[in-house]
C-alpha positions in Angstrom: 14.8 -3.3 77.0 12.3 -0.5 77.7 9.0 -1.5 78.9 6.1 -0.6 76.7 3.4 1.5 78.3 0.1 2.9 77.0 -0.4 6.2 78.7 -3.5 8.4 78.5 -2.7 11.9 79.8 -5.3 14.3 80.8 -3.5 17.6 80.7 -4.2 21.0 79.3 -0.7 22.5 79.6 1.8 21.6 76.8 4.8 22.2 79.0 3.5 20.1 81.8 2.7 17.2 79.6 6.2 17.3 78.0 7.7 17.2 81.6 5.5 14.3 82.6 6.4 12.2 79.5 10.0 13.0 79.8 10.1 11.7 83.4 8.4 8.4 82.2 10.9 7.9 79.4 13.7 8.7 81.7 12.3 6.0 84.0 12.8 3.4 81.3 9.4 3.3 79.7 8.8 3.3 75.9 5.5 5.3 75.5 2.4 5.1 73.4 0.4 8.1 74.6 -2.5 10.3 74.0 -3.1 13.7 75.5 -6.8 14.9 76.1 -8.2 18.1 77.6 -12.0 17.7 77.6 -14.5 15.2 79.0 -15.6 14.4 75.5 -12.0 13.7 74.4 -11.4 11.5 77.4 -14.6 9.5 76.8 -13.7 8.9 73.2 -10.1 7.9 74.2 -11.4 5.4 76.9 -13.7 3.9 74.3 -11.0 3.7 71.6 -8.5 1.2 73.3 -7.4 -0.1 76.6 -4.8 1.8 78.5 -2.1 0.7 80.9 -1.9 4.0 82.9 -4.1 7.3 83.3 -2.5 10.4 84.5 -4.7 13.4 85.2 -4.2 17.1 86.2 -6.7 18.5 88.6 -7.6 21.9 87.7 -8.4 22.4 83.9 -10.4 25.0 82.0 -13.2 22.5 80.9 -13.3 20.0 83.7 -11.4 18.7 86.7 -9.5 15.6 87.8 -12.4 14.5 90.0 -14.7 14.4 86.9 -12.1 12.6 85.0 -11.8 10.0 87.6 -15.7 9.4 87.5 -15.4 8.9 83.7 -12.9 6.3 84.1 -14.8 4.5 86.7 -17.8 4.4 84.4 -15.8 2.4 81.9 -14.8 -0.1 84.6 -11.0 0.2 83.7 -8.4 -1.5 85.8 -5.7 0.9 84.7 -4.3 2.8 87.7 -5.5 6.5 87.9 -2.8 8.8 89.3 -3.4 12.5 89.9 -0.5 14.8 88.8 -1.2 18.4 89.8 0.4 21.6 90.7 -2.6 23.1 92.5 -4.4 20.5 94.7 -5.0 20.9 98.4 -4.5 18.0 100.8 -8.2 17.7 101.5 -8.9 17.5 97.8 -6.2 15.0 97.2 -7.5 12.9 100.0 -11.1 12.9 98.6 -9.9 11.9 95.2 -7.9 9.0 96.7 -11.0 7.8 98.5 -13.0 7.8 95.4 -10.5 5.5 93.6 -7.3 7.4 92.6 -4.4 5.2 93.3 -1.9 8.1 94.1 -1.3 11.8 93.6 2.0 13.4 92.7 2.8 17.2 92.8 4.1 18.6 89.6 7.1 20.2 91.4 8.1 16.7 92.7 7.9 14.7 89.6 10.7 12.5 90.9 8.1 10.7 92.8 6.1 9.9 89.6 8.1 6.8 88.2 8.3 5.1 91.6 4.6 5.6 92.0 3.8 4.3 88.5 6.0 1.1 89.0 4.3 0.5 92.2 0.8 0.8 90.9 1.5 -1.1 87.8 3.0 -4.0 89.7 -0.1 -4.0 92.0 -2.4 -3.9 89.0 -0.6 -7.0 87.4 -0.6 -8.8 90.6 -4.4 -8.3 90.9 -4.9 -9.4 87.4 -2.8 -12.5 88.0 -5.0 -13.3 91.1 -8.2 -12.7 89.0 -7.0 -15.0 86.3 -6.1 -17.6 89.0 -9.5 -17.3 90.6 -11.2 -17.5 87.1 -9.2 -20.6 86.4 -10.0 -22.2 89.8 -13.7 -21.2 89.4 -13.8 -22.9 86.0 -12.1 -26.1 87.4 -14.7 -26.0 90.2 -17.6 -25.5 87.9 -16.1 -28.6 85.7 -15.8 -30.8 88.7 -19.3 -30.0 89.8 -20.6 -30.7 86.3 -18.8 -33.9 86.2 -19.9 -34.9 89.7 -23.5 -34.2 88.7 -23.2 -36.2 85.3 -21.6 -39.1 87.3 -24.6 -39.1 89.8 -27.0 -39.3 86.8 -24.9 -41.9 85.0 -24.7 -44.2 88.1 -28.5 -43.8 88.5 -29.1 -44.6 84.9 -26.8 -47.6 85.1 -28.5 -49.0 88.3 -32.0 -48.7 86.7 -30.8 -50.2 83.4 -29.2 -53.1 85.2 -32.6 -53.8 86.8 -34.1 -53.9 83.2 -31.3 -56.1 81.9 -31.8 -58.5 84.6 -35.4 -59.1 83.5 -34.5 -59.3 79.9 -31.7 -61.8 80.4 -33.8 -63.8 82.9 -36.8 -64.3 80.6 -34.6 -64.9 77.5 -32.7 -67.6 79.3 -35.9 -69.2 80.7 -37.1 -69.4 77.1 -33.8 -70.7 75.7 -34.2 -73.8 78.2 -37.4 -74.6 76.4 -36.4 -73.9 72.7 -33.5 -75.9 71.5 -31.0 -75.1 68.8 -32.5 -75.3 65.4 -36.1 -74.8 66.7 -37.9 -71.6 65.6 -37.0 -68.7 67.8 -33.8 -70.1 69.3 -31.6 -67.8 67.2 -33.7 -64.7 67.9 -33.4 -65.4 71.7 -29.7 -65.9 71.4 -29.7 -62.4 69.6 -31.5 -60.9 72.6 -29.1 -62.3 75.1 -26.2 -61.1 73.1 -27.5 -57.6 72.9 -28.2 -57.8 76.6 -24.6 -58.8 77.2 -23.3 -55.8 75.2 -25.6 -53.6 77.1 -24.1 -55.0 80.4 -20.7 -53.9 79.3 -22.1 -50.4 78.6 -23.4 -50.1 82.1 -20.1 -51.2 83.6 -18.4 -48.3 81.8 -21.1 -45.9 82.9 -20.6 -47.3 86.5 -16.8 -46.7 86.2 -17.3 -43.2 85.1 -19.6 -42.6 88.2 -16.9 -44.2 90.4 -19.1 -47.2 91.3 -17.4 -49.8 89.5 -16.3 -52.9 91.3 -12.6 -52.8 91.9 -9.9 -55.0 93.6 -7.1 -52.5 94.2 -3.6 -53.9 95.0 -0.1 -52.3 95.3 1.4 -52.0 91.9 4.7 -50.9 90.4 3.5 -49.0 87.4 6.8 -49.7 85.5 6.2 -53.5 85.7 2.4 -53.0 85.0 3.0 -50.8 81.9 6.0 -52.9 80.8 3.8 -55.9 80.8 1.2 -54.4 78.4 3.6 -53.1 75.9 3.2 -56.0 73.5 -0.6 -55.7 73.6 -0.4 -51.9 73.2 1.9 -52.3 70.1 -0.6 -54.5 68.5 -3.4 -52.0 69.2 -1.6 -49.1 67.7 -0.2 -50.8 64.6 3.3 -50.9 62.9 3.3 -47.3 61.5 3.4 -45.7 65.0 6.5 -45.7 67.3 5.6 -46.5 70.9 8.3 -45.0 73.1 8.5 -46.2 76.8 10.4 -44.2 79.4 10.1 -45.6 82.9 11.5 -43.7 85.8 14.0 -45.1 88.2 12.9 -46.2 91.7 9.3 -45.5 91.0 7.0 -45.3 94.1 4.2 -47.9 94.3 0.6 -47.0 93.8 -2.7 -48.9 94.7 -5.2 -49.6 91.8 -7.0 -52.5 90.3 -4.5 -54.1 87.7 -7.4 -54.5 85.2 -8.3 -50.9 85.6 -4.8 -49.8 84.8 -4.9 -52.0 81.7 -8.2 -50.3 80.7 -6.6 -46.8 81.1 -3.6 -47.7 79.0 -5.6 -49.3 76.2 -8.2 -46.4 76.0 -5.4 -43.7 75.9 -3.3 -45.5 73.3 -6.2 -46.2 71.1 -7.2 -42.6 71.3 -3.7 -41.5 70.5 -3.5 -43.9 67.6 -6.7 -42.5 66.1 -5.3 -39.0 66.5 -1.9 -39.8 64.9 -3.8 -41.4 61.9 -0.6 -42.7 60.2 3.1 -42.6 61.0 3.8 -41.0 64.3 4.9 -41.2 67.9 3.2 -42.3 71.2 5.3 -41.8 74.3 4.5 -43.4 77.7 6.4 -42.1 80.8 6.4 -42.5 84.5 7.8 -40.2 87.2 7.7 -39.5 90.9 6.3 -36.0 91.7 5.7 -34.1 94.9 2.8 -31.6 94.6 3.0 -28.6 97.0 0.4 -26.1 98.1 1.4 -23.6 95.4 0.6 -26.2 92.7 -2.6 -27.2 94.4 -3.8 -23.7 94.8 -3.9 -23.5 91.0 -5.4 -26.9 90.4 -8.6 -27.4 92.4 -8.7 -31.2 91.9 -5.2 -31.7 93.4 -4.2 -32.2 97.0 -0.6 -31.8 98.4 1.4 -35.0 98.6 3.5 -37.6 96.8 2.2 -38.9 93.5 3.2 -41.3 90.6 2.8 -39.5 87.3 1.8 -41.6 84.3 2.1 -39.6 81.0 0.7 -40.6 77.6 1.6 -38.2 74.7 1.0 -38.2 71.1 2.0 -36.0 68.1 -1.4 -36.3 66.4 -4.0 -33.8 65.4 -4.6 -32.4 68.8 -7.9 -31.0 70.0 -9.7 -27.7 69.6 -10.7 -25.7 72.8 -14.4 -26.5 72.2 -13.6 -30.2 72.0 -11.5 -30.1 75.2 -14.5 -28.7 77.3 -16.3 -32.0 76.8 -13.8 -34.9 76.5 -14.5 -36.6 79.9 -18.3 -36.5 79.4 -19.9 -39.8 78.7 -21.1 -40.4 75.1 -19.1 -37.3 73.8 -17.0 -38.3 70.8 -15.4 -36.8 67.7 -15.3 -40.1 65.9 -17.7 -41.1 63.2 -20.7 -43.3 63.5 -19.9 -46.9 64.8 -16.3 -45.8 65.6 -16.7 -45.0 69.3 -19.1 -44.9 72.3 -17.6 -41.8 73.9 -17.1 -43.7 77.1 -13.3 -44.3 76.8 -12.1 -41.1 78.5 -15.1 -40.9 80.7 -14.2 -44.3 82.1 -10.6 -43.3 82.7 -11.8 -40.1 84.5 -14.0 -42.2 86.8 -11.3 -44.8 87.5 -8.7 -42.2 88.4 -11.1 -40.4 90.7 -12.2 -43.7 92.3 -8.5 -44.4 93.2 -7.9 -41.0 94.7 -6.1 -39.5 91.9 -6.8 -36.9 89.2 -6.0 -36.4 85.5 -5.3 -33.3 83.3 -4.3 -32.8 79.8 -2.8 -30.3 77.4 -3.6 -30.2 73.7 -3.3 -27.8 70.7 -4.7 -28.4 67.2 -1.9 -29.8 65.0 0.5 -30.2 67.9 -0.8 -33.5 69.6 -2.1 -34.2 73.1 -0.6 -35.1 76.5 -2.6 -36.7 79.2 -1.1 -36.7 82.8 -2.6 -39.1 85.4 -1.5 -38.5 89.0 -2.1 -41.6 91.3 -1.3 -41.2 95.2 1.8 -42.9 96.5 0.8 -46.0 98.5 3.6 -47.4 100.6 1.2 -49.4 102.6 -2.0 -51.0 101.4 -5.1 -48.9 102.1 -7.6 -51.7 102.4 -8.8 -55.0 101.0 -11.3 -55.5 98.2 -14.9 -56.0 99.3 -15.7 -58.9 97.2 -13.6 -61.5 95.7 -13.5 -62.0 91.9 -16.2 -64.3 90.7 -15.5 -68.0 90.3 -15.9 -69.8 87.0 -19.4 -70.9 86.3 -20.2 -74.6 86.1 -21.2 -76.0 82.7 -24.3 -77.7 84.1 -26.8 -75.7 86.3 -27.1 -77.0 89.8 -30.4 -76.4 91.7 -31.7 -77.6 95.0 -34.8 -78.3 97.1 -34.3 -75.7 99.7 -36.6 -72.9 100.6 -35.7 -69.4 99.6 -37.3 -66.1 100.7 -36.9 -63.8 97.8 -37.2 -60.0 98.5 -37.2 -57.5 95.6 -39.1 -54.2 95.3 -39.0 -54.3 91.5 -42.0 -56.5 90.6 -40.6 -57.6 87.2 -37.3 -58.7 88.8 -39.2 -60.4 91.6 -41.2 -62.4 89.1 -38.4 -63.5 86.8 -36.1 -64.4 89.6 -38.8 -66.5 91.2 -39.4 -68.3 87.9 -35.7 -69.1 87.5 -35.3 -70.4 91.0 -38.4 -72.6 90.8 -37.2 -73.9 87.6 -34.0 -75.0 89.5 -36.2 -76.9 91.9 -36.3 -74.4 94.9 -39.3 -73.6 96.9 -39.6 -69.9 96.7 -41.5 -67.5 99.0 -41.7 -63.9 97.5 -42.0 -60.5 99.2 -42.1 -57.1 97.4 -41.2 -55.1 100.6 -39.1 -55.7 103.7 -42.4 -55.5 105.8 -44.0 -58.2 103.8 -40.7 -60.3 104.1 -40.8 -60.1 107.9 -44.4 -61.2 108.0 -43.7 -64.2 105.7 -40.6 -65.2 107.9 -42.6 -64.9 111.0 -45.5 -67.1 110.0 -43.6 -69.6 108.0 -43.8 -72.9 110.0 -40.7 -74.4 108.5 -37.1 -73.6 108.0 -36.2 -70.9 105.6 -32.7 -71.9 104.1 -31.8 -68.8 102.2 -32.7 -65.1 102.2 -32.1 -63.6 98.7 -32.7 -59.8 99.0 -32.2 -56.6 97.1 -30.0 -54.2 99.1 -31.5 -50.8 98.6 -35.2 -50.9 99.4 -37.8 -48.7 101.1 -38.4 -49.3 104.8 -35.4 -51.3 105.4 -32.1 -52.1 103.5 -31.2 -55.7 102.8 -28.8 -56.0 105.6 -31.2 -54.6 108.3 -33.8 -56.9 107.0 -31.4 -60.0 107.4 -30.8 -59.1 111.0 -34.4 -58.9 111.9 -35.4 -62.1 110.0 -32.7 -64.0 112.0 -34.9 -63.5 115.1 -37.5 -66.0 113.7 -35.0 -67.8 111.3 -31.8 -68.0 113.3 -29.9 -70.3 110.9 -30.9 -68.6 107.7 -28.2 -68.0 105.0 -28.1 -64.5 103.3 -27.4 -63.5 99.6 -27.7 -59.8 98.6 -28.2 -58.5 95.1 -28.1 -55.0 93.7 -27.6 -52.9 90.6 -25.0 -51.0 92.6 -21.6 -52.7 93.0 -20.5 -54.4 96.4 -17.8 -51.8 97.1 -20.1 -48.9 96.7 -22.8 -50.4 98.8 -20.2 -51.4 101.5 -18.8 -47.9 101.5 -22.2 -46.4 102.3 -22.6 -48.8 105.1 -25.3 -50.9 103.5 -23.4 -54.2 103.3 -20.9 -55.7 105.5 -17.5 -56.5 104.1 -17.3 -60.2 102.7 -21.1 -60.5 102.5 -22.4 -62.8 99.7 -23.2 -60.5 96.9 -24.7 -60.9 93.4 -24.4 -57.9 90.9 -27.3 -57.2 88.5 -27.8 -57.8 85.8 -27.0 -61.6 86.5 -27.5 -64.4 84.2 -29.3 -67.7 84.9 -26.0 -69.6 85.4 -24.6 -66.9 87.6 -27.8 -66.8 89.9 -27.7 -70.7 90.0 -24.0 -70.8 90.9 -24.2 -68.1 93.6 -27.2 -69.5 95.3 -25.7 -72.9 95.3 -22.4 -71.6 96.6 -24.2 -69.7 99.5 -26.3 -72.7 100.5 -23.5 -75.2 100.8 
C-alpha cells in the first residue's frame, strides 16, 4: 500500500515539477501536493495546513531557495526541507545545509531523491517519537512532583489535626467521667467523641496518602489474600455484577500489610461497582511481570525488576481525560454529596508508594477502567514492623501513684494530658520544652518513674531528651507520642525500633493502658 505524503513543492518550472513528482510516485508515495513559485504563495501554503515534506528549487525568478528556507523556519515546521536544484554550487549548497536544509539533490540525479526523502522522513518521525516520549515522561514527572507536594501537605495537615483531636477527645472524655448517662450534656459529649473518632479515621486516610500510615508488612501470596476476600467483595458489589477472579499460577510473593491489601481491594471494587451502576463485570487478575529498562524509560515511576501485577478492571462508565488528571488527589470525587470523601484512590496511591510499588490505569468514557498495581517481588522479608499491633484496651481504667515527667510543646495537649494523668492518680511534672524538662529532671529530688514525651520538638527530639535525662534519672522508663506514626519517625532516625509509642490522637483509655503497660 502506497504511503500517503503531503508535499509542498517550491518550483517555477513545469517540467522539473513533473519529474520530481513522478520520481516520488515511482518510489511508492501517494501524493497530496501543492506547487508554489513566490514567497507570498509559500507563506500562504505554510499557514494553510501542515506538510510532511518541502522540496525547493534554488534559483527562481521571484526568490531563491535560501529565502524559502527562512520562511519555513519562521513557521517552526518540523517537515524536512530538501533542496532540489540544477544550478547550485557546492559552497551555496553547504551554506543552505548549515542553515537547516536536510539535504540537497541535483535535478540531473533524481535517483537520489527518494532515498533522501525516506531517510529524512524516518529521522523526522523518530525525533517526533522521542519528543512525545519526552513530553510523556515530563508529564509523569510533573504529576509525581505534584502528588509528592500534596502528600507533604496532607501529612502535615494530618499531624496538626491529630494534635487538635487529642485535645478535643481528652477534654470530652474527662467531662464524660463526671457526667453520667441520662444527665444533661452526656449525649452531647458522646456526639463530640463520635465526631472526633470519625475525624481520626480521616487523618489516617490522609496519612496513608502521604505514605505515613503505620504498617506491619509481611510476605503474602496475593492469590491467597485476594481469594480470602472474594466473599466480602461479592457482598460489597451486589448480586447484579459478576466478579471474575483469574489468579496466575506460581505467583511470586510480595511484602505488604495484609490490612492495607484488603483496603486496596475494597476501595477499587467499590469504585468499580459505582462505575458499572447495574449489571456488569468486575475482573481481578494476578500475574508475574518483569519490567525492563525500555518499559521504565517510558514510565517515570517504574524501576526495572520483578513485580507481581494486580489488575482490577470494570466495564463501567469510564473516565474523561479531565477526571483522569485528578483521580489520585485527596478529596477529589465525581460522586454526589455524602457519597464519597475522595480519599479512596488517594489512599491506594499512598499505600502502593509506601510499599515500593506503583499504580497506573487506563480508562475511556463508556469503555470502563483498568487499574494495574505493581508490587515488588519479595522472596526474602525486607524488615520487621516498627511497632506491634495495639493490645485490647481494658474495660476498667487503671492508674497509679508513680511520678511522670510530661514533655509536650503544644500547650493545649500538655494541659489536657496532665489532667488525664492526674485524674488517674499519677503525680505529674510538666515541661513545655526539652530544656525545661532537663531542668525539672535535674532538680527533682525524688525518682521520676516515667518520661512521657512528644517526639518532634524544638531544641531536642524526644529520644535525645530521654538519653540526657537518664544521666540524672538512670532508671526512668520512656513512652513517646506523636501525630506522626512510629514507622515514619523511626525511618527518620527519631525513634529506636521497638520503643514504646503512643499515636496521637489517643483516647483516655489508650493513654491509661499504654502508660500502665510501660511502667509495669
